[in-house]
C-alpha positions as MATLAB code, in Angstrom:
seq = 'XXXXXXXXXXXXXXXXXXXXXXXXXXXXXXXXXXXXXXXXXXXXXXXXXXXXXXXXXXXXXXXXXXXXXXXXXXXXXXXXXXXXXXXXXXXXXXXXXXXXXXXXXXXXXXXXXXXXXX';
ca = [
      49.930   39.264   -8.355;
      46.941   40.101   -6.181;
      44.237   37.578   -5.493;
      40.931   37.998   -7.228;
      38.279   38.978   -4.689;
      34.952   40.762   -4.889;
      36.466   43.822   -3.178;
      39.317   43.999   -5.729;
      36.856   43.708   -8.611;
      34.711   46.526   -7.182;
      37.804   48.757   -6.929;
      38.592   48.034  -10.588;
      34.995   48.777  -11.607;
      35.125   52.136   -9.803;
      38.222   53.009  -11.851;
      36.380   52.461  -15.163;
      35.288   55.504  -17.196;
      31.521   56.251  -17.058;
      30.813   54.821  -20.540;
      32.529   51.554  -19.699;
      30.643   51.343  -16.395;
      27.346   51.786  -18.236;
      28.362   49.143  -20.770;
      29.276   46.731  -17.940;
      25.934   47.463  -16.288;
      24.056   46.591  -19.517;
      26.068   43.400  -19.970;
      25.281   42.259  -16.434;
      21.581   43.123  -16.723;
      21.044   41.326  -20.032;
      23.280   38.362  -19.329;
      21.161   35.211  -19.255;
      21.483   33.451  -15.963;
      21.792   29.706  -16.093;
      19.453   28.007  -13.666;
      21.327   26.433  -10.816;
      21.385   22.683  -10.928;
      19.209   21.575   -8.078;
      19.976   18.201   -6.645;
      17.098   16.154   -5.435;
      17.094   16.000   -1.654;
      18.175   12.732   -0.164;
      15.090   10.890    0.971;
      15.826    9.521    4.408;
      12.336    8.216    4.976;
      11.468    4.558    4.906;
       9.718    3.676    1.639;
       5.965    3.245    1.922;
       4.851   -0.360    2.048;
       1.085   -0.741    2.119;
      -0.303   -2.671    5.065;
      -2.216   -5.738    3.897;
      -5.937   -5.878    4.633;
      -6.322   -8.288    7.552;
     -10.126   -8.245    7.748;
     -10.427  -11.940    6.853;
      -7.863  -12.920    9.480;
      -9.583  -10.933   12.238;
     -12.962  -12.409   11.269;
     -11.439  -15.911   11.483;
      -9.982  -15.103   14.913;
     -13.388  -13.929   16.134;
     -15.075  -17.103   14.843;
     -12.470  -19.530   16.272;
     -11.409  -17.796   19.488;
     -12.673  -20.668   21.656;
     -11.356  -23.475   19.435;
      -7.737  -22.268   19.697;
      -7.820  -20.583   23.133;
      -4.301  -20.139   24.551;
      -2.597  -21.120   21.275;
      -0.506  -19.219   18.777;
      -2.026  -19.173   15.287;
      -0.718  -18.106   11.889;
      -3.282  -17.056    9.289;
      -3.238  -16.079    5.632;
      -6.634  -14.752    4.707;
      -9.205  -17.058    6.253;
      -6.832  -20.050    6.091;
      -5.087  -21.421    9.162;
      -1.420  -21.931    8.254;
      -0.286  -23.312   11.617;
      -1.201  -23.438   15.295;
       0.939  -24.258   18.318;
       1.278  -23.722   22.060;
       4.844  -22.509   21.502;
       5.749  -19.398   19.476;
       9.097  -20.811   18.304;
       7.450  -24.016   17.156;
       4.877  -21.931   15.285;
       7.694  -20.144   13.434;
       9.108  -23.487   12.290;
       5.663  -24.625   11.129;
       5.153  -21.374    9.192;
       8.514  -21.783    7.472;
       7.712  -25.400    6.587;
       4.331  -24.352    5.174;
       5.992  -21.683    3.003;
       3.678  -18.879    4.091;
       4.734  -15.419    2.878;
       3.358  -12.903    5.413;
       0.938  -14.613    7.777;
      -0.758  -12.826   10.620;
       0.618  -14.284   13.851;
      -1.654  -13.971   16.861;
      -1.944  -15.529   20.301;
      -5.537  -16.435   20.992;
      -6.564  -15.339   24.473;
      -7.588  -17.973   26.969;
     -10.133  -17.717   29.783;
      -7.269  -18.690   32.126;
      -5.136  -15.684   31.097;
      -4.622  -12.935   33.642;
      -6.155   -9.590   32.782;
      -3.603   -7.398   30.990;
      -3.656   -3.882   32.395;
      -0.522   -2.483   30.754;
       1.654   -1.792   33.791;
];
C-alpha cells in the first residue's frame, strides 16, 4: 500500500472525471475552516513590580545628612528603622525591627574621598 502524500492525492484528483473535480472544488471552497488553536506565547519577562515612592525617605536623608554622616541608615517613609557604622550590623537591626522593604543608604561624610567612577 502506498503512503498517503500530497503528491499522491494530487495524482488521484487529476484522475477524477470533470464533474467529480468540480464537486470536490465546491466542497473545498465551502468547507468551514476551524480556527487554529493559538497558544498564548510564553512570557519570559519578569513580572512588573511597581517601585515604591521614596520621596519621604530622600527628604529625610536631605534633612539629616549631617546627623548621620558616614553611617548606614534604613528608612521606611520618614521613619528611621536603624542606623549603624557597619552594613552587616544594619541588616541584623533591620531584621530585628521587622521592616518590610526599607530604603538602605550610606550617608556621605565630609571625610569621604570624592567618587569619580573609575
